[in-house]
N, C-alpha and C positions, 0 to 999 in steps of 0.2 A: 275773491278768494278770502277765506277766513284765516285767522292766525293758526288755527289747528291744522289746516291743510298744508301750510308751509312747514310746520314742525313735524307733521306726520302723526298718525294716531299710535296707540300703544302697540298694535300688532306690527306696524311698519318699523317702529323703533326697536322692538325686541328682535325682529328679523334682521335688521342691520347689525345689531349687537352680536347675534349669533354668527352672521357672515363675517364680521370683523374678527371675532374670536377664532373662527376657522382659518381665516387668512393668516393671522398671527401664529396659530399653531402650525400651519403648513410651513410658513417661513422659518419658524423655530426648528422644525424637524430638519429642514434643509440647511440652516445656518449653524446649528449646533445648540448645545444645551444652554449657553450663556444668554442667548436671545430669548429662549423659552423661559428662563428664570426671570428675566426682566419683564416678561409679559404676564407674570403670575397674577397681577391684579385684573387683567383683562380675561385670561382664559382659565384661571383657577389653578390652585396648587396641584390638584389631582391630575389634570391634563398635562401640566408642566412636568410632573413626575413621570407620567407615562411616556412623554416625549423623550425625557432623559433616559429612561429605561430602554426605549427602542433604539436610541442612538448607541448606547453601550452594547446592546445585543447585536446591532448591525455591524459594529466595528470589531467584534470579536473574531479572531482568526482560529482559535482552538478547535471548534467543532469542524470547520472545513479542513483544517490540517489533519485532524484525526480521521476523517472520512478518506482523505487522500492516502494516508499511510496504511489504513486498513485495506483499501483497494489494492495497493501495491503488493502487500504480503498475500492477500487472497489470490492474486493472479500468479505470484511467484511460487508459492508453496506447492501447488499441484505438480509443477515441473520437478521440484526436488523429490517429491514422492515417486514420480515416474522414473526419475534417475535411479533411485534406490531399488525400485522393483525391477527395472531393466538390468541393472548390474547383477542382482541375485538370481534372475531368471536366465542370464546369459552364461558364457563360458567361465566367468570368474577367473580370468587370467590376469597376470601382472599388467598387461596392456589395457585390458578393460577396466581394471581397478584404477589405473592412472587416469584414464579418460573420465571415469565417473567422478573421481576426486577433483579433477579439473573442472568438470561441470559444476560441482558444488562451489568450488573456489571462485569461479567466474560469476556465479549467481550471487555469492556473498559480496564480492567486490562491487557488483552492480547495485545491490541493496544499500550498501554503505556510501555509494557515490552521490554526487550532486544531482544525478538524474533520478534518484529514488529517495529513500528516507534520509540520506545524508545531505539533502538540500537544506541550506540554512533557513530558507523561507518556511520550512515546515516546523521550525521551532522545537518546543518540548515534545510534541507528538512524534516528530521525526527522530529525536534522540531516544525516546522510549521504544519506538519501532525497532531500532537497532539493539538497544540494551536488552529488551525482552527476548530477543532471538540470539543473543550472544551466548558464549559458553557460560553456563551457570544462570542464565536468565530464566524468566518465567516459562518461555517456550524455547528451550535450548535446541536450536536447529543443528548445532554441531553434534549433539548427542543423538538427535533423531535421524539426521540425514548424512552426516559425514563419517562419524566414528564407526558405525556398523560396516561401512565399506573399507575404511582404513584399517580396521582391526579384524578383517575377515580371516579366520584361521584356515579356511579351505581354498585360499587363493592358489592358483596353479602357475607354474612358470609358462612363459610364452613358448609356443612351438610352431614350427612350420609343418612338420611331419606328424602323422598320427602317433599317438604314444606307443603303439605296438612296434612301429618301425624304429623308434628311438631306442627302445629297450631290447630289440632283437627278438621279441616274442612272436612275431609273425614269421611263419615258415615260407620262404620265397621259392623253394624247390618246385612246387607244382606249377607255378607261373613260368619258371625257367624251362621246365620240361614241355609245357604247352607251346611256348615260343619256339623251342627247338624243333618240335614236331611240325609246326607251321612253316618253318624255313626249309624243311626237307621236302 
């Protein structure tokens, strides 16, 4: 064997260098930015910079938190719209008003709870989720979905009997006479 065979030719040497740099870059990506920075002479400053940038990107929570909070409100808001529409298409009594307001209040309590946007792990996007929908927020859910129900000027009192029977407007004599005729 010749001496060059033991040392390798130029293509073998450059191949090993690339393989070593790739290994160091992979280890750097797994171990953190400090190892990548120490490997700068081997892998180059640009690759170390990319490794650092990727580590920072992968460790960010903000985009994931924002997606979660957006999903929460996108699933909840149609229920609030349906509650508002159901109230105004229904009898609009004190009882239905109270039920519709309770639906909103329950939805709001859930939104602000640790099960939804009030979860501390959601960080600033969770806080913004609540603040943006609070009274006076960017999308004031109170003004959109609660206040129209609470301030309904046409709400009626609850009744068991039809309104005509309560006010005495219905004449019961024909019914009494028919019943008397049937008994005879």
